[in-house]
C-alpha angles and dihedrals in degrees: 000000000000114000117191120206116221115230112244115220119193130179112215119197119191130177119214126196126230092273096056099032097083091047092051093045095052094074142034110248095186137346093254096056122130123186125203120194115227126213091240092060095259127109141225115224121202121194133177108220141176094215140005103226099094096042091049091061091046093050091049089051089057090057116189091351090079130058124188112228098175153055103032089218091062093044090052093048092051090050091051092050093048090049090052089050090053089051090052100043103022129229118301116265 
């Protein structure tokens, strides 16, 4: 029996603040990327991806300088990871 896997295509949209924007803009993250300049000096990055695993780690590495706008699945996964980190390290005092 031959089972074909359907390719999953996801559009990830991430907003970066003025601190992270220059760092994100200095390299090409993937061929599909599109960058939109924001009035506040930040940027919105849009990427077409086959999965979310790699970008999740990258977004977490950016900390509070990145905010996931889409897809909801990625936003939820980031929130779960941050919640788990709070359970591990506790809330700041």
